[in-house]
Wavefront OBJ file of the C-alpha trace (Angstrom):
o trace
v 110.723 122.874 57.362
v 107.123 124.095 57.006
v 105.979 120.495 56.468
v 107.759 119.390 59.635
v 106.184 122.229 61.584
v 102.759 121.357 60.149
v 103.216 117.726 61.198
v 104.307 118.865 64.644
v 101.235 121.081 65.008
v 98.922 118.299 63.836
v 100.443 115.935 66.403
v 100.190 118.595 69.083
v 96.431 118.935 68.538
v 96.069 115.154 68.755
v 98.061 115.202 71.998
v 95.878 117.957 73.445
v 92.823 115.920 72.437
v 94.227 112.859 74.207
v 95.113 114.788 77.362
v 91.674 116.421 77.555
v 90.010 113.026 77.114
v 92.224 111.604 79.834
v 91.441 114.548 82.124
v 87.704 113.921 81.702
v 88.295 110.274 82.593
v 90.185 111.280 85.740
v 87.409 113.680 86.798
v 84.816 110.961 86.206
v 86.800 108.494 88.317
v 87.333 111.092 91.048
v 83.576 111.707 91.332
v 82.476 108.069 91.139
v 85.137 107.020 93.678
v 83.491 109.255 96.233
v 79.949 108.031 95.567
v 80.496 104.274 95.131
v 82.019 101.877 97.624
v 85.085 99.973 96.435
v 83.186 96.872 95.349
v 80.690 98.830 93.275
v 83.373 101.082 91.822
v 85.571 98.069 91.088
v 82.656 96.412 89.249
v 82.155 99.536 87.137
v 85.862 99.578 86.261
v 85.812 95.864 85.411
v 83.017 96.529 82.916
v 85.177 99.188 81.263
v 88.085 96.725 81.248
v 86.056 94.013 79.500
v 84.663 96.565 77.053
v 88.118 97.788 76.011
v 89.318 94.210 75.468
v 86.380 93.399 73.191
v 86.701 96.686 71.313
v 90.368 95.876 70.610
v 89.360 92.537 69.083
v 86.200 93.541 67.221
v 87.482 96.728 65.640
v 89.651 94.325 63.571
v 92.200 97.001 62.708
v 89.569 98.870 60.646
v 90.182 102.396 62.061
v 93.712 102.201 60.606
v 92.170 101.801 57.142
v 91.272 105.486 57.023
v 94.812 106.780 57.564
v 96.300 104.179 55.190
v 93.830 104.130 52.260
v 92.324 107.633 52.116
v 95.570 109.438 51.150
v 96.047 106.921 48.293
v 92.668 107.445 46.618
v 90.494 110.265 45.324
v 87.786 111.914 47.406
v 85.103 110.079 45.419
v 86.717 106.743 46.226
v 87.331 107.916 49.777
v 83.598 108.458 50.252
v 82.988 104.863 49.156
v 85.689 103.601 51.548
v 84.246 105.504 54.514
v 80.686 104.309 53.816
v 81.682 100.649 53.569
v 84.030 100.675 56.565
v 81.281 102.320 58.615
v 78.919 99.506 57.628
v 81.518 96.938 58.695
v 82.059 98.669 62.031
v 78.322 98.725 62.674
v 78.058 95.000 61.891
v 81.018 94.217 64.146
v 79.443 96.354 66.867
v 76.312 94.220 66.656
v 78.373 91.013 66.947
v 80.330 92.509 69.867
v 77.078 93.337 71.684
v 75.760 89.797 71.194
v 79.013 88.242 72.433
v 79.113 90.532 75.473
v 75.543 89.617 76.422
v 75.913 85.883 75.757
v 79.196 85.466 77.631
v 78.560 87.903 80.492
v 78.189 85.137 83.097
v 81.358 83.380 81.919
v 83.338 86.630 82.038
v 81.983 87.383 85.520
v 83.109 83.947 86.660
v 86.584 84.436 85.180
v 86.977 87.749 87.029
v 85.460 86.276 90.202
v 82.687 88.867 90.513
v 79.052 87.610 90.183
v 77.650 91.172 90.078
v 79.672 91.779 86.918
v 77.294 89.589 84.874
v 74.381 91.971 85.518
v 76.450 95.035 84.629
v 77.734 93.469 81.408
v 74.219 92.582 80.286
v 73.124 96.203 80.807
v 76.217 97.454 79.006
v 76.077 94.943 76.137
v 73.974 97.097 73.784
v 76.428 100.021 73.778
v 79.204 98.619 71.504
v 76.599 98.782 68.724
v 76.973 102.573 68.937
v 80.610 102.955 69.967
v 82.324 100.866 67.269
v 80.957 102.976 64.365
v 82.376 106.112 66.017
v 85.913 104.797 65.462
v 87.770 106.423 62.616
v 86.770 110.068 63.032
v 90.319 110.861 64.176
v 91.836 109.071 61.172
v 89.595 110.772 58.592
v 90.235 114.269 59.919
v 93.942 113.637 60.491
v 94.324 112.680 56.816
v 92.586 115.955 55.931
v 95.001 117.911 58.180
v 92.224 118.981 60.537
v 93.309 117.613 63.896
v 91.922 120.778 65.513
v 88.456 119.361 64.751
v 89.514 116.031 66.296
v 90.458 117.858 69.495
v 87.131 119.731 69.602
v 85.161 116.555 68.787
v 86.857 114.520 71.517
v 86.578 117.257 74.132
v 82.863 117.873 73.447
v 81.878 114.180 73.360
v 83.955 113.322 76.449
v 82.541 116.231 78.439
v 79.024 115.197 77.447
v 79.792 111.635 78.534
v 81.106 112.928 81.881
v 77.840 114.786 82.484
v 75.721 111.791 81.458
v 77.651 109.449 83.783
v 77.848 111.545 86.945
v 74.527 113.436 86.912
v 72.326 110.300 87.360
v 74.611 109.088 90.156
v 74.566 112.410 92.004
v 70.942 113.452 91.510
v 68.962 110.250 90.888
v 70.526 107.229 92.586
v 73.954 106.261 93.852
v 74.209 103.087 91.762
v 76.739 102.003 89.131
v 73.858 100.851 86.893
v 72.686 104.453 86.571
v 76.221 105.431 85.556
v 76.084 102.748 82.855
v 72.729 104.086 81.624
v 74.268 107.559 81.327
v 77.226 106.047 79.494
v 74.776 104.525 77.010
v 72.976 107.825 76.362
v 76.325 109.552 75.748
v 77.505 106.787 73.410
v 74.340 107.097 71.297
v 74.759 110.881 70.979
v 78.458 110.412 70.101
v 77.382 107.859 67.475
v 75.081 110.419 65.804
v 77.757 113.145 65.915
v 80.438 110.818 64.491
v 78.267 109.736 61.540
v 77.523 113.382 60.717
v 81.220 114.267 61.068
v 82.344 111.427 58.796
v 79.826 112.348 56.073
v 80.604 116.058 56.365
v 84.072 115.585 54.863
v 82.627 114.195 51.617
v 79.539 116.383 51.325
v 78.759 117.221 47.677
v 81.138 114.554 46.328
v 79.790 111.784 44.110
v 80.718 108.336 45.324
v 82.902 106.121 43.133
v 82.795 102.378 43.692
v 85.993 100.391 44.149
v 86.340 96.754 43.074
v 87.879 94.308 45.566
v 87.756 96.858 48.392
v 87.147 94.305 51.133
v 89.947 92.089 49.841
v 92.416 94.965 50.024
v 91.118 96.131 53.383
v 91.412 92.753 55.087
v 94.816 92.098 53.516
v 95.945 95.268 55.278
v 94.025 94.945 58.543
v 94.505 91.270 59.432
v 98.216 91.711 60.385
v 97.219 94.808 62.392
v 94.488 92.789 64.073
v 97.067 90.120 64.977
v 99.294 92.733 66.565
v 96.281 94.265 68.350
v 95.312 90.888 69.817
v 98.859 90.352 71.095
v 98.779 93.855 72.571
v 95.392 93.091 74.133
v 96.734 89.949 75.815
v 99.683 91.963 77.089
v 97.767 94.940 78.487
v 94.914 92.858 79.940
v 97.086 90.429 81.908
v 97.626 92.621 84.958
v 93.966 93.578 85.227
v 92.880 89.956 84.836
v 95.153 88.617 87.572
v 94.338 91.401 90.023
v 90.588 91.007 89.407
v 90.496 87.231 89.625
v 92.976 86.539 92.406
v 93.013 89.676 94.572
v 89.396 90.857 94.447
v 87.237 93.704 93.191
v 88.419 96.133 95.878
v 92.056 95.612 94.918
v 91.067 96.167 91.294
v 89.374 99.443 92.268
v 92.596 100.677 93.924
v 94.635 99.547 90.924
v 92.282 101.276 88.455
v 92.684 104.639 90.146
v 96.414 104.347 90.726
v 97.413 103.044 87.308
v 97.447 106.436 85.647
v 100.086 107.801 83.312
v 101.227 111.392 83.697
v 98.521 113.379 81.840
v 100.884 115.922 80.265
v 103.316 113.344 78.858
v 101.636 113.002 75.410
v 101.736 116.771 74.823
v 105.525 116.701 75.125
v 106.282 113.287 73.596
v 103.818 112.642 70.754
v 104.667 115.685 68.568
v 108.376 114.851 68.703
v 107.700 111.239 67.745
v 105.566 112.310 64.805
v 108.361 114.633 63.712
v 110.995 111.894 63.953
v 109.037 109.099 62.235
v 109.181 110.438 58.638
v 112.790 111.556 59.131
v 113.968 108.071 60.115
v 111.760 106.439 57.450
v 113.387 108.572 54.751
v 116.897 108.058 56.146
v 116.416 104.268 56.170
v 116.602 104.195 52.339
v 120.347 104.902 52.402
v 121.023 104.152 56.108
v 122.275 107.691 56.692
v 120.831 108.552 60.094
v 123.056 111.487 61.080
v 120.425 114.221 60.562
v 117.480 112.463 62.253
v 119.734 111.388 65.119
v 120.818 114.971 65.701
v 117.180 116.030 65.745
v 116.488 113.182 68.164
v 119.287 114.237 70.509
v 118.163 117.875 70.556
v 114.463 117.120 71.002
v 115.149 114.500 73.692
v 117.012 117.051 75.787
v 113.995 119.357 75.579
v 111.715 116.502 76.638
v 113.993 115.837 79.628
v 113.693 119.481 80.685
v 109.890 119.355 80.477
v 109.164 115.838 81.704
v 111.633 115.022 84.472
v 110.516 117.832 86.829
v 106.901 116.643 86.504
v 107.787 112.975 87.022
v 109.930 113.698 90.093
v 107.291 115.941 91.681
v 104.486 113.433 90.991
v 106.592 110.600 92.415
v 107.348 112.521 95.609
v 103.732 113.635 96.091
v 101.980 110.533 94.753
v 100.174 109.919 98.037
v 98.774 113.470 98.186
v 97.767 113.337 94.509
v 95.740 110.147 95.054
v 94.133 111.550 98.217
v 93.173 114.756 96.418
v 91.776 112.971 93.341
v 90.014 109.982 94.865
v 89.778 110.519 98.621
v 91.399 108.820 101.618
v 89.866 105.440 100.732
v 92.236 105.233 97.750
v 95.437 106.392 99.428
v 97.096 103.033 98.664
v 96.637 103.730 94.952
v 99.751 105.909 95.182
v 101.897 102.756 95.037
v 100.502 101.892 91.595
v 100.932 105.501 90.507
v 104.601 105.470 91.463
v 105.138 102.232 89.546
v 103.592 103.791 86.413
v 105.747 106.900 86.774
v 108.797 104.695 86.323
v 107.411 103.770 82.912
v 106.852 107.460 82.111
v 110.563 107.914 82.725
v 111.653 105.417 80.055
v 108.843 106.624 77.766
v 110.951 109.669 76.951
v 113.122 107.517 74.659
v 111.527 106.709 71.238
v 113.134 103.293 70.613
v 110.085 101.395 69.338
v 108.965 104.340 67.175
v 112.315 104.376 65.394
v 112.258 100.590 64.976
v 108.897 100.793 63.196
v 109.922 103.857 61.178
v 112.894 102.048 59.606
v 110.678 99.157 58.553
v 111.321 96.658 61.342
v 107.682 96.109 62.309
v 108.127 92.315 62.174
v 110.838 92.540 64.830
v 108.554 94.738 66.946
v 105.797 92.143 66.666
v 107.991 89.271 67.858
v 109.360 91.380 70.718
v 105.749 91.965 71.808
v 104.966 88.235 71.542
v 108.016 87.358 73.663
v 107.206 89.887 76.396
v 103.508 88.933 76.413
v 104.377 85.243 76.879
v 106.824 86.065 79.662
v 104.253 88.282 81.382
v 101.600 85.561 81.589
v 104.113 82.908 82.704
v 105.556 85.126 85.457
v 102.098 86.179 86.683
v 100.919 82.567 86.808
v 104.000 81.614 88.832
v 103.494 84.532 91.219
v 99.870 83.547 91.800
v 100.249 79.789 92.132
v 103.413 79.963 94.226
v 101.611 82.539 96.408
v 104.563 84.912 96.369
v 102.853 87.774 94.521
v 100.537 90.666 95.316
v 98.822 93.316 93.162
v 101.807 95.660 93.422
v 104.289 93.025 92.243
v 101.940 92.009 89.414
v 101.814 95.650 88.298
v 105.581 96.112 88.609
v 106.200 93.042 86.429
v 103.890 94.462 83.768
v 105.633 97.845 83.782
v 109.073 96.210 83.603
v 108.132 94.014 80.640
v 106.317 96.890 78.960
v 109.514 98.918 79.213
v 111.444 95.968 77.785
v 109.097 95.502 74.831
v 108.845 99.182 73.909
v 112.246 100.547 74.893
v 115.045 98.317 76.208
v 114.894 95.464 73.666
v 114.219 97.758 70.654
v 117.064 99.994 71.851
v 119.436 97.038 72.065
v 118.340 95.858 68.599
v 118.886 99.317 67.070
v 122.372 99.530 68.574
v 123.582 95.995 67.877
v 121.868 95.229 64.555
v 121.372 98.631 62.927
v 124.217 100.565 64.563
v 121.803 103.347 65.584
v 122.792 104.875 68.903
v 119.606 106.455 70.231
v 121.261 107.633 73.463
v 124.608 109.443 73.464
v 126.826 110.658 76.289
v 125.535 114.223 76.122
v 121.938 113.028 76.611
v 122.976 110.944 79.625
v 124.797 113.933 81.096
v 121.817 116.273 80.620
v 119.406 113.679 82.015
v 121.576 113.063 85.084
v 122.008 116.773 85.712
v 118.270 117.483 85.544
v 117.434 114.420 87.650
v 119.827 115.392 90.455
v 118.607 118.998 90.363
v 114.906 118.085 90.524
v 115.393 115.451 93.246
v 117.253 117.951 95.450
v 114.560 120.585 94.837
v 111.690 118.239 95.664
v 113.487 116.984 98.787
v 113.882 120.550 100.020
v 110.218 121.271 99.237
v 109.077 118.109 101.044
v 111.222 118.945 104.064
v 109.406 122.266 104.463
v 105.973 120.639 104.696
v 106.778 117.420 106.470
v 108.961 118.826 109.195
v 108.805 122.634 109.402
v 105.170 123.375 108.519
v 103.176 120.107 108.475
v 99.736 120.317 106.805
v 96.907 117.797 106.469
v 94.954 119.078 103.463
v 96.242 117.312 100.321
v 95.036 120.045 97.948
v 96.754 122.816 99.909
v 99.954 120.784 100.156
v 100.005 120.167 96.399
v 99.285 123.779 95.454
v 101.905 125.322 97.735
v 104.478 122.588 97.101
v 104.391 122.824 93.311
v 104.821 126.605 93.472
v 107.814 126.345 95.835
v 109.249 123.458 93.786
v 109.201 125.318 90.462
v 110.400 128.563 92.044
v 113.415 126.627 93.367
v 113.992 125.098 89.926
v 113.799 128.430 88.114
v 115.987 130.261 90.626
v 118.707 127.617 90.628
v 118.499 126.709 86.913
v 121.433 128.965 85.965
v 123.697 127.135 88.388
v 123.323 123.845 86.512
v 122.867 125.406 83.070
v 119.299 124.219 82.400
v 116.649 126.722 81.329
v 113.261 125.238 82.252
v 111.344 128.387 81.342
v 112.857 128.563 77.851
v 111.758 124.976 77.146
v 108.169 125.879 78.042
v 108.283 128.974 75.820
v 109.600 126.899 72.899
v 106.685 124.504 73.285
v 104.274 127.457 73.218
v 105.893 128.930 70.083
v 105.618 125.603 68.256
v 101.797 125.652 68.467
l 1 2 3 4 5 6 7 8 9 10 11 12 13 14 15 16 17 18 19 20 21 22 23 24 25 26 27 28 29 30 31 32 33 34 35 36 37 38 39 40 41 42 43 44 45 46 47 48 49 50 51 52 53 54 55 56 57 58 59 60 61 62 63 64 65 66 67 68 69 70 71 72 73 74 75 76 77 78 79 80 81 82 83 84 85 86 87 88 89 90 91 92 93 94 95 96 97 98 99 100 101 102 103 104 105 106 107 108 109 110 111 112 113 114 115 116 117 118 119 120 121 122 123 124 125 126 127 128 129 130 131 132 133 134 135 136 137 138 139 140 141 142 143 144 145 146 147 148 149 150 151 152 153 154 155 156 157 158 159 160 161 162 163 164 165 166 167 168 169 170 171 172 173 174 175 176 177 178 179 180 181 182 183 184 185 186 187 188 189 190 191 192 193 194 195 196 197 198 199 200 201 202 203 204 205 206 207 208 209 210 211 212 213 214 215 216 217 218 219 220 221 222 223 224 225 226 227 228 229 230 231 232 233 234 235 236 237 238 239 240 241 242 243 244 245 246 247 248 249 250 251 252 253 254 255 256 257 258 259 260 261 262 263 264 265 266 267 268 269 270 271 272 273 274 275 276 277 278 279 280 281 282 283 284 285 286 287 288 289 290 291 292 293 294 295 296 297 298 299 300 301 302 303 304 305 306 307 308 309 310 311 312 313 314 315 316 317 318 319 320 321 322 323 324 325 326 327 328 329 330 331 332 333 334 335 336 337 338 339 340 341 342 343 344 345 346 347 348 349 350 351 352 353 354 355 356 357 358 359 360 361 362 363 364 365 366 367 368 369 370 371 372 373 374 375 376 377 378 379 380 381 382 383 384 385 386 387 388 389 390 391 392 393 394 395 396 397 398 399 400 401 402 403 404 405 406 407 408 409 410 411 412 413 414 415 416 417 418 419 420 421 422 423 424 425 426 427 428 429 430 431 432 433 434 435 436 437 438 439 440 441 442 443 444 445 446 447 448 449 450 451 452 453 454 455 456 457 458 459 460 461 462 463 464 465 466 467 468 469 470 471 472 473 474 475 476 477 478 479 480 481 482 483 484 485 486 487 488 489 490 491 492
């Protein structure tokens, strides 16, 4: 039990780290959206899009080496592994920078934005510093110190936020100055990450390992294949919107396509708790205990997540206006589409599929959905029956299929694992009806009885009224929202 709680706490720190990093990204976008016009902001976001694609390819699965190899070897051998993987990441960062510079004009042409070529050339040196930073999370997670990971990510992300927005606000309102600040922050993060990686093995004599690279690439090449498939899947929507609907449409999409920030705090710890339980149960195919844990934890996730999803869906327009200004009001459509994915994200189908050793099936499901996504998007574009919202909706639907619906069907039909039972459906339906009625009553007050224009005021007052209604009426439907929050706090 103590091991499970320790795993839960470790995952919780990683989730907090992720949420804080995401929050910094949202603040950065909120500031830059107000200083740049849509074309300039869209160009900046396209640079980030291209960067993330190349990072996915050039990291070559190497960050996963730390979590896989370090627990299997001594600290002396671990020091040798870290040193050599760092050298590889630095070399790959250099190659990534050269590729980004050399192909900047081609990429700009593909995304139909000539200005992008200039931005990519400025940005091209930075992967040399960012690739070697990868792996800090893995090293410290293996050493059961995810609290450090959270602190490291929060500090480096906050520093990056300052470096990006200060030049824009106080020097010149130009996306190139934001890129320069990004570069300064990436160099500082590079120095901190190298110190952090070496700190773990301070005072330990290094022990060489024969055939290290052979073992590493035997492990990472399949991961790299999966990462490339994932890259093709996640990049499709951004590519089609950029190329066929313009930089301004991409700017609106970039701000609106935002997952619910608090979702990982609720979901990730439960998934980390369930993964070893299902992996162990798969040896004798006795899943009764992990399934019971799944059913109980899923009901708690429903209690925590559904009220947030329903409120965010109802007030999506006000949330986008508050975050990014009136110019990005239309981004609320993308936000609502993503919230539908957050809804199905509460069910851990793909996690269970991988935990019981069916990673090959997961890979082919991803290949199928990726192929379908590109075919459908091409048809929508060339038949001229699509728009950015439809393109996004298709992506979310196929993403839900690849991660949840198809794995769920496979688990039920092939493995006889019923991830959803009648009690879960009943609890979900009860909470959904309750929250929808509460948010409708809250919306009625502001839209018809006391109409307001300030998005921030509307959000603040509405969320208070909404949760007061939920808490006051929770006994009627037999759902204790407050208790679920207190349980989450006790688990820390």
